[in-house]
N, C-alpha and C positions, 0 to 999 in steps of 0.2 A: 749662614747658619748651618752647623753640621747636622746631618740627619741623625735622628735618634734610632739607630739600627744596631743589630748585633755586629760584632767585629767583622765577621764574614757571614755570608748567607748559609742557611741550611742548603745542602747540596751545592756548595760553592765550587766543588771540583768539576762540576758539569761544564761542557763546552759553552763558552760565552763569546759574544761577538766582538770583533775589533770595531772600534768606534771612531768618531771624528778626529780624535787626537792624532791618529796615525796618518790622516790625510788620504786614506784609501776608501773608495766607495765600497760599501759593505757587500754589495752583490757581486763584486768581481770574483770572489772565491768559488762561485758557482761555475765559473769557466764556461759561460754560455754567451757567445757573441750576439745572438739574437736578443737575449735579455739585456745585454749591455746597451745595444742600440735603442731598444724599446724604452728603457728607463731614461736614457738621455733625451729622447724626443718627448717623452711625457713631461719631464722636468721643464722643458722649454714651452710646451704648448698647453699644459693643463690650465683650465680656466680658474679653478679654485686657488691654485698657487698664484696665478696672475692677479686675482683679487687681493690676496694677502700681501703681495708685493706692492701693490698700489696703496694699500692701507699703511704700509710701512713708510712709503714715500711721504704720504700726508702727515703721519705722526712725526717724522723727523723734521719736516718743514715747520710744523707748529712748535716743536721743541726748540728749534733754532732761535725763534724770536720770543720765547716765553718771558724773558726778563726784560723786554724792551721798556716796560714801564718804570724800571729802576735805573735806566740810563738817561742822560740828558737828551731831550727831544726839542726839535726846532720846527716851528710852523710859520707859515706866511698867511696873512689875512688881508683882505681888502674890504672896506666898509663905506657905505654911503647911507647917511641917516638924516632925517629931518625932524625938527621939533618946533613947537610954538614957544614964544617967550624969549627972553634974553638968554643967550648962551655965552659961556665963558670960553673964548677961543684960545686961552692959554692952557686950558685943560686938554691934554692930548686925547683923552678918551671921549671927549665931547665934541670934537671937531666934525663937521658934516662929512668931509671926505678924508679917509684915512688909509694908510698902507703900513702894516705892522709886521715886524719880525718878533715872534714870541718864543721864549725859552722857558722850559720847565724841567724840573728834576726832583724826583722823590728819592731822598737819600735813605738807603737801607742801613739803619743804625744797628739792627739786631740780626743781621744775616738772612733777612727775608729773601734777598736775591738768590743766594746760594741754595736755600731750601726749595725755592720755587723752581729753579733750574734743575735741581736734583730730581724733584717730582716729575718734571716734564721729561727729563732724560730717561727716567725709569719707565714712564708711559711708552716712550718710543722703544725701549728695550723689550718691554712686554709684547708689543706688536711684532718685534723681531722674532721673539720666541713663538708667537702664533704662526709666523711664516715658516719657521723651522718645523713646527708641528705639522703644518699643512704639507710641506715637502715630504716629511717622513711618512705621514699617513698615505699620501698619494703614491709614493714609491713602494711602500709595503703592500698596498692594495693592488697596485699594478703587478708586482712580482707574484703575489698570491694568486691572482687571476691567471697569470701566465703559467704558473705551476699547475693549476687546475686544468687549463687548456691542454697542456702537453699530456697530462694524465688522461684526459678525455679522449684525445687523439689515439693514444696508445691502447686504451680500452676499446675504442671503436674498431681499431685494427684487429684486436683479439676477438671482438664480436663477429667480425666478418669471417675470421677463421673458424669460429664456433658454428656459424651458420653453415659453412661448407661441410664441416664434419657431421652436423646434425642432419643435413640433407642426405648425406651418405648413410647415416644411421637409420633414417626413415626408410630409405630404399631397401636396406638390408632387412629391416623388420617387416616391410611389406612383402618382400620375396619369401621370407620365412613363413609368414602367415599364409601366403598363397600356396606354398608347398606343404602346408600342414605341419610345419616344424614348430610353430608358435601360434599363440592366439592373436586375434585381431586387436585385442587390448594393447598389446605391445606396440603395434603399428600406430594406433591412435595416440598412445603416450608419446611416442617419438615425434609425431606430428605436432602435438601440443608443445613439446620442448622447442621444436623448430620455430613455431609461431611466437613463443615467448622470447626467443633469441632475436627474432626480427623486430619485435617491439622494443627490446632493449637497445638494439642498434639504432633504431629511429630516435629513441630518447637521447642517446648519446650524441647523435648528429645535431639535434636541436640544442643540446647543452653546449656543444662546440660553437655553434652560431651565436648563442647568448654570450659566451665568454669573449669571443672576438668583438662583439658589439660593445661589451662593457669596457674592454681595453680601448676601443675607438673613442668612447665617451671620455675616458680618462685622458686621452690625448687631445681632447677638444675637437673631435671630428665625428662625422657620421659614417665614415667609410672605414672598412676593415684595413688594418695594416697588412700589406701584401706579404711581409715576412712571416706572418703567422699561419698562412694557409697551408704551406707544405708541412707534412708531419716532421717532427724533430724529436730527438731523444729526450726523455724526461730529465730535467735537471735534478741532480742528486745533492742533498744537503751537505755542505762542506763542514769540516771541523774548524770552527773559528778559534783563534787564540787571542788572548788579551793579557796585557801587562798591568792592568788596573784591578783593584779590588772591586767586587760587585757593588759595594756601597758607593764607591766613587762613580761607577757607571750610572747608577740611578740619578746622581746629582746632575747628569747631563741631559736628563729628560726635559723637554721644553715645558711640560706642565709643572714640574717641580721647580725649575728655574723661574718660571713666571710667578708661582706662588711665593717664592723667596723675594722676588722683586716687589710683589704686592706688599709684603711686610715692610720693606724699606721705604716704599712710597707712603704707606700709612704713617710711618715715623716722621717723614718729612712734612706731611700735612699736619701732623700734631704740632710740630715745631712752628709752622706758619700760624696756627691757631693761637699758640702761646705768644707769638710775637705781636699779635693784635692787641694784647693787653698793654703795650708800651707806647710811648709817644711816637708820632710820625713827623718827620721833618721834610718840608717842601721848599724848594728854591724856585723862584719864578722871576721873570723879567721881560721887558718889552722895549724894543726900539721902533719908533714910528715916525711917519711923515704924515702931516695933516694940513688941510687947507679948508677954508681961508684962515689966515693967521696974520695978526698984526706984528708979532714978534718973531721968535725963532721957528723955522719950518720943522725942525727935528725935535723929538721928545724922547726922554728916557725915563723908565720907571721899573721898579722891581724891589725884591727883598725876600727874606725868609718868612715862613709861617710854620707854626708848631701846633699839631693837633694832638690832644690828649683826651682819651675816653674817660668820661666821668660817670655818667649814668646811662646804662643801656638795658636796664631790667634783667641783667644777668645773661644777656644773649651771648657775649663772648665766652664766659665761663661755661655756659651750656655747650657751646661748640667744642671747647676743650674736652669736656666729659665725653661728648659724642666721638671725637677723634681718638681718644684713648680706648674707647670701646671698639672702634673700628680696627685699631692696631691689635688689640687682643683677638678680635675675630680673624684678622689676617694671619696672625701667628698660629691660631688653631687650624686654620685652613691649610697652612703650609705643612704642619705636622700630619694632618690627615692625608695630604697629597703624597707625602713620603711613605706613610703606611700603606696606602693604596698601591703605590708603585712597587713597594716591597712584596705585597701580596701577589700582584700581577707577575712580577719577575719570578717569584718562587713557583707559582703555578705553571708558568711557561717553561721553566727549566725542567720541572717534573714531567710535563707533557712531552718535551723533547726527548728525555731519557726513555720514556715508555715507547715513543715512536721509533727510536733507534733499535730498541729491543724487538719490536714487532717486525721491523724490516729484516733483521738478522734471522728471526724465527721463520718468516715467510720465505726467505731465500733458501733455508733448509728444506722447507716443504716443496718448493719448486724443484730443487735438486732431486729429492726423493721421487717426485712425480715423473720427472724426465727419465730416471733410471727404470721405473716401472713401465713407462711407455716403450722404452728401448727393449726391455725384456719381452713385452707383449708382441712387439713387431718381430722379434727373433722367433718366438713360438709360432707366429703366423707363417713366416717364411719356411719354417721347418715342417709345416703341416700339422702342428700339435694344437692349434687353436684356430678358431674362425676369425673373420675380419671384425666382427662386432666387438671382440675383446680389445683389439688394437685401437679401434675408434673410441671406445670408452676410456682407455688410458690416455689417448691424445686429448680428449675433452677434459680429463682431469688436469693435464698439464696446462691447458689454456685457462682453466678456472684458477689454478694456482698462480699463474702469471698475472691474471686479472687482479687477484688479491694482493700480489706483490706490487703491482702498479699503484693500487690505492694506498698501500703502506708507504711506498716511496713518496707519494704525494703528501700524505699526512706528516711524514718526517720533514719534508721541505717546508711545509706550512708551519710546522712547529718551530723550525729554525728561524723563519721569518718573524714569527711571533716573538721569539726571544730578542731578535734584532730590534723590533719595535719597542718592546718594553724597556730595553736597555738604551734606547735613543741612539740607534746607529746611523744618525744622519751624517751626510758626507761633508757638507760645507755650512756650518752654522753661521747665521748672520751675526756679526759683531755688534754689540751695543755701541751707540755713539759715545764718544768721550765726554766726560762731564765738563761743563763750561761755567765760567763765573761772570762772563760778560755777554752782551747781546751780539 
């Protein structure tokens, strides 16, 4: 079903992610080996993905034998029975000791076998999309947490530098107060800023531990990944390229694909309900050995039977009405899933554009702060300014770098959000091929 969307997105020229059709893992353009290894291990060890994988195994196994009832089946029975009165030992079914081979076959006259198999295959395909969704959710959550972790580590390093400068600022303010060059209030204010910086540093260290623990949980472990402990440069959001229209990318989303399959499954179930209005043909037979017997030890019986519904108080037609309503409901749900996907994609693309602009703006602020700090240091060395001015400008640089670190984090998170809403999963699970036999 083609999504009812504009020909192209609003803001369609914004960077969009490369998706599964390219065969490339979407996180590779970050060029971060630690992230590559982390996501590979998470894909193997995550317990949510493991659960989804086993649900798929179960669904495919059930789908494989869904139409067994429409194929010839053979059974073996052994029977010992007793009765009072005279028995007819020529009747195979009434002999006291019996060993039988029984054959049965319900002939699908109106395509019930194909409809039933289609519904079963679609159920397995929907579970496969659930697995794709789980993989994508786990991968994007892991990548987002990793981005936050590296940002926290960078900001913790900045916080340590800030504490060093604020300690120096406090000593200068205390000396000025002791020499009567300034009031005690300035020294107290410097001490307050130093304490606030120490509290912020402690908060960042706690957040770092929380992020590493979250990644460990995503990897199905209670132990930190050793590769995360050393500080590492922040991953920068890459510029993804795509050869597809945004509307085509949305159709790859697992939730949209699942909703589309739900419509197809509802159609198959409606066909099964309609087939119940028509006659059913059964073929059955039995080859048996029975004793005691006066005549032939072997017996053979069988033949066709035709079942035709005549009076069921409207139950079958009520089921058809219900299946039609469920088909209409599934169609509306599909359209709703497409609209929600479009909304999420548009919002994510706008957020990414804003994040990129914020990074560029913040980089300009950092450059200006560094030039001011360099000028203040030159004035101090020439004896035209005291050390407090140089310390103040250095603090401004660290604050600007802290803001830049947060902006880089937000940009990377926005890019990951775009990947998620565009279904940038690497290896989608293929749906099982449709079958017409057991």
